[in-house]
Structures are given as structure tokens and as C-alpha cells.
N, C-alpha and C positions, 0 to 999 in steps of 0.2 A: 722230103716226106714220102713215106712208103705206105700204100694201102695194104691192110692185112685183114684176114677174116678173124672173127671173134675166136674161132677155134685155134687159129695159129697163135694169137696173142695169149690165150689161156695155156696152151702147151708150152710157150716160151717162158711164162712167168710162174708155171706150176699151179694154175688155178683150175676150178671146175666151172663149167658153163651151165647156166640155167637160161634156156632160150635157144635160138637158132645159131648153131656154130658156124654157119655159112654167111652170117651177117657181115657186110663189109664195113670196116672202120677206117675212116680217112683222116681223122684228127683227134686231138684231145682237148678237153675244156673243163671248167668248173661246172657243177650241176646247174647253177643259175644261168650260165652263159652258153651252155651246150646247145647244139643244133642236131638234127638228124644226121647220122653218120659219124657223130663224135663219141668219144669214150670219156666218161667221167669217173670220179672216185668218191667214196664216202668213208671218212675216218671218224669224224666227230659225230656222236649219236644225236646231237642237237639239230643236225641237218637232215635227219632221216625223212622228215616230211617232204623234203625236196625230191625224194624218189617218186612221189606221186605227181609232181608237176614238171620235172625236168624233161626237156626235149631230146636228151642224149639217147642214142640208140642202145648204149650199154653202159653199165656202171660196175666198177670194181668195188667189192664190199668185203667185210669180214664175216666169219661164220655166224656171229651173233645176229647179223642182219637177216640171214636166212631163217633163223629161229623166230625172230621178232615178226617177220613178214611172211611166215610160212603159209598161214591161211589166206592172206591176200594174194600170194603168188599162186596158190592153188586156184583161187577164183579167177585169176588172169590166165590160167592155162599154161603157166610156165613149167617146164620140166628140165631135168638134167639133160645134158647133151646126149648121153647114152640112151635116154628114153624118148628124146624129142623126135617128132616127125619132121624131117627137113622140108616137106611140102607144106606144112601148116604155117600160118602166119598169126601174129599177135601184135596188137598195138602197144602192149606193155613193154616197159624197159627190160632188156635182157641183163643178166648179171654174170659177172665172173667172181667167184668166191675164192678168196686167198687168205691165208693165215695172217699175213702182214699186208693189208691193203695199200698202205702208203708206199712201202717198198715195191710192191707189185706194180703200182702205178708208175713208179720211177722206171722199172724195167720195161713197161709198155712204152713209155716215152722214148727210151733208148731205141726200142724196136721200130717205132714209128718215125722218129726224127733223127736219131743218132746224136752224137756230140758235135760241137763246133768243128768244122773242117778248116784245116790250115793250108794255105797255098804253099806248094812245093817250089821253092825258089833256089834250092841249092845254097851255095855260098856266094853272096853278092860280091862283085868286084869292088863295091863301095864299102864293104865291111873292112874293119881293121883287125887283122889276126896276127898276133905276134909270132915271130919265127919259132920261138920256143914253146908256143902253145900247142896242145894236142886236141884235135877235133875228131870225134868218132864218126863212123859211117852213118849215112842217111840223115845227117843234120841239115837244117835249113836256117841260115843266118842271113837276116835281112840287111839292107843298106844302113850304114852308119852305126851298126852294132860294133862294139869293141871287145876283143878278147885279149887280155893283157898277158904279159910274160908268165910262162910256166903254168898257165891255167890249163885245166883238163876238162873237156866237154865229152860226155858219154854219147852213146849211140842214140840216134833218133831224136835229138833235142831240137827245139825251135826257139830261136832268139829273134824277137821282133826288133824293128828299128829303134836305134838309140839306147839299146841295152848296153850296160857296162859290166863286164866280167873282170874283176880285179886280179892282180898278180897272185898266183898260187891257189886260186879258187878251184875246187873240185866240184863238178856238176855231174850227177849220175845220168842214167839213161832215161829217155822218153820224158824229159822235162819240158815245160812250156813256160817261157819267160816273156811277158808282154812288154809293150813299149815303155822306155824310160826307167826300167828297173835297174837299180845299182846293187851289185854284190861286191862288197869290199874285200880287200886282200885276205887270203887265208881261210875264208869261210868254206864250209863243207855242206853241200846240198846233195841229198841222196836221190833216189830214182823216183820218177813219176810225180815230181813236185810241180805245182802250178803256182807261179808268182805273177800276180796281177799288176797292172800298170802303176808306175810311179812309186812302188814300194822300194825300201832300202834295207838291205840285209848287211849287218856288220858295221853300222854307223857307231861312232864312239859312244860309249856309255856316259851318262850324266854324272861324272865323278870329279869332285873338286875338294881340295883341302884348303880350308879357310885359315889364314894366318895373318894376324894383325889387321883384320878387316879386308884382306885381299883374297879372292878365290883363285887358287892355283890349280891348273888342270892336272889330273892324274893320268898317266899313260894307261891306255886300255889295251893290255897285252893278250887278253883272251880272244876267242873267236866266236863264231856262231855255227852250230850244227843243226841242220834241218833234216829230219829223218824221212823215210819213205812215205809217199802218198799224202804229204802235207799240202794244203792249199792255203795260200796267204792272199787276202783281199787287196784291193787297191789302196795306195797311200798309207801303207803300214810302215812302221819303223821297228826293226829288231836290232837292239843294241848288242854289240860285242861285249864280252865279259871283261871285267877289270883284270882278274887273274884267271878264273875258270871260264869255260865256254858257256854261252847261253844255248839252251837246247829246246827245240820244238819237237815233241815226240811224234812217232809214226802215226799217220792217219788223222792228226789233229787239223782242224779247220779254223782259220781266223778270218773274221769279217773285215770290212773296210775300216781304215783309220784306227787300227789297233796299234798300241805301243807296248813293247815288251822290254823291260829294263835289263840292265847288264847283270849277267850271271843268273838270271831266272831259268828255271827248268820246268817245262810243261810236259806232263806225261802223255802217253799215247791216247789217241781218240778223244781229245777234248774239243769242245765247241766254244769259241769266243766270238760273241756277236759284236757288231760294229761299235767303235769308239770305246772299247775297253782299254784301260791303262793299268799295267802291272808294274809295280816298282821293282827295283833290283833285288836280287838274291832271294826271290820268293820261290818256294817249291810247291808245285801243283801236281796232284796225283793223276791217275788215269780216268777217263770217261767223265770228266767234269764239264758242266755247262755253265757258262758265265754270260749273263744277259747284257744288253746294250748299256753303255755308259757306266759300267761298273768301274770303281777305282779300288785298287788293292795296294796296301802299304807294303814296304819291303821287309825282308828278313822274317817272314812268317811261313807256315806250312799249311797248305790246303790239301785235305785228304783225298781219297779216291771217291768217285761217284758223288761228288758234291755239286749242288745246284745253287747258283747265286742269282737272285732276281735282279731285274734291270734297275740301274741307277743306285745300286747298293754301294755303301762305303765299307770296305772290309779292313778292320784295324787289328784283328786278332786271328790266330790260327783257328782252323775249322776241322773237326774230326771227320772221319769217313762217313759218307752217306747222308750228311746233313743238308737241309735246304734252308737258306737264310735270305732275309729281305731287309731293306731299310738302311739308313745311315745314322748311326753305326749299324752294321748288319747284325741281326739277331735271329734266333730261331723263327722260322716262317709262321708257325702257329701263334707264337707270342706276338710277332709283328702284326699279324692280321688283327688280333684282338686289340692291340694298341692303336692301330690306324682306324679301326671302326669307332674309336672314342673321339677322334679328332673333331668331328662336326659338333660334338656336345661340349667341348672345352669352354667356349665362351659362356654358355649358360651355367656350366659347373662353376666357373669363376665367379659369376654373379651370385650364385647360391651360397658359395663359401663365404663371400663378403657379407651377404645378408646374415648368415649364421654367426659370423664374427661380431657383427654389430649387435645382434641379439644377445650374445654372450657378454659383450662389454656392458650392455645396458643392464642385464641381470646382475652382473658383478657390481656395478655401481649402486643398484637398488639394495643389494645385500649389504654393501658397505655402509649405506645410509642407515639401514635398519640397525646394524650392529653399533653404530656410533650414537643413534638416538636412544 
């Protein structure tokens, strides 16, 4: 962790300082947990009240907060860094104003803490590297990692203990592969990919031909392509294609325990939260967000910029830009209206039965009158 002045942080993240630019920031925290010397952030407007009570020395906010709190800031004597008197002091929280406060907070975290550092071990004598394998410069391959025949490892890769790189695998530059990851034969992993512990890339797809009551395994002759800047969480399974490759698009991020079926194609910059299951031959566009525990049937198309709420069950194709919820998944607005009715269903059922009884009684009385 590195101490920085508020002015240094603002300059690094492209923000404007309201308060003392020479203020020392030592750590980062949420508004409710922050202490003096900490930097917080405010994204959700419902937490604006915490600006009045937080002990943080400074908070990253969006421009709208400056507008909302302009009078209050004036009362506290806060000024822009260019106007502030460095000798003056104020008990009020200082602000860094950024167009995208959440991303700015991310940038500040990188500045204060950096990313996880990896021990430089070179190539361990206890690693198993095939004679026909190629390993690029500045790689660090830990004990008990295996790099099989004809595999190619790019520059600056890190392979943790018990990683298995199968025959003919291509791994690009600056990849991080955590313990117990398996990459099966022939898979292609691009550059700056992060594979977390216990995930498997290129496992056989779930493909069987049932004949006379017996399930016969179908050879899975496709591969897996993982494009640049993808991050795959722990204990994920990415199946190889039956005929065509399974593809994870550039910049996409998969949470833990995600399963991607054979031949599925996920477009660039998608977010799949933990425990998502995508069946085979599904086409997913770019910039889609799929919530936790969503299940998607195979052989459908999900368009671009689609959002799927947690635990949804997707059984039909979804056009571009839609937001869906529920099982089966339907338009989010319609789903919310439907779900708001759920608490009233028991009473509605009773009311309907009562009306049915009244109708039957009226019908019987009418019949008696007609017969009399």
C-alpha cells in the first residue's frame, strides 16, 4: 500500500479536488467503515446521507453530488483545489469529483494498492515441460505444473502449481493460470487472460446419441477459444465444441462455478455472474449481463446489450437491448407486475371461489323459478 496526497490521486484519475489537495490518503474503505486517512466513494444516490456522517478524509463522487451539495459545501468552506488555501483546515470531508466515480475509485485502488503480486520463481525444476513445448521469456512456472507436447506459452505467463497445459495448447502473453487449472488439448487462450483455480477449459461437451435406450458418447472434435483480457472464475467448466469451437469473447468476465456448453459463443465484454449455466450452441451478443444462477437453454440467440436477472430461466431468444426476469424469463416490466401480484394470489383464489359459489347459487335459483 502506498500513501498518496489527494491531489496526486485526483491527477491520476482525472478528477477535481474540493478541499485540501495536500491531504494524505493511506487506505480505501466504504463510507460506513472509513476512518480518518481513508478514501471512500459514492455512486448510489441513496447513500448520499452518509457524506454527513462518514469519517473518511475524502470521497470520490460524481458531478451531480457537487450540485446537490453545493450549498452545504459552501457552508463547510470547501473550495476547488485551484481556489483553496493550503494553510486552511476544515473538518468537512474533502471530495474528488469524477465523471465516472466507480471507475475512478477503481483507478485509485490500483494507485494505492496495485494488483496482486506474483512471486518470481522462474521455471521450477519440479515442473514438467515437454521437450517439444515452447515457453516464452519471463515466464514463471511453479512446481508440479505440466506443459505437454507441442504446447506454446507466451511471454510473461505465470503458471501456478498443478496447472495442466495439454498437448497443442496455445497460451498468449501475460496470462495468469492459478492452481489446478486444466487446459485440454488444442485450446487457444489469447493474451492477458486470467484463469482462476480449479477451472477446466476444453472438457468434453455433454453430447450423446441415444439409441435403443443407450446413451452413446459423441466425439467432441471442436476446441475452445478464449480471447484477449478474459477472466474466468474458479471452478468453471468451458466445454469444447462438438464440431465448432466454443468461444469466449474479448474482455468478458465469468464468475465462479459457471458452465458454458459446447459450441456456445459469447460475445465481447459480457458479464456472467456466479453459477450461470449456458447450454450448447447458444449465441450471446456483446455487452450482455447475466445474473447469478441463470439457466439458458441451447440453440437460441441472445442479442447485444441484454440484461438477464438472477435465477432467470431463459427458454427463448432475446432481442437486442432487452431486460428480462423470471422463469420462464419475460420482459422485466411485465415480470415485476406479475411478481407484485404473488402475495395476493391466495386471497384472489378465495374471492374467485366465492364468486363461483354465488354464481352457482344464482343459477340454481333462476332454474327453480323457471321450472316453477
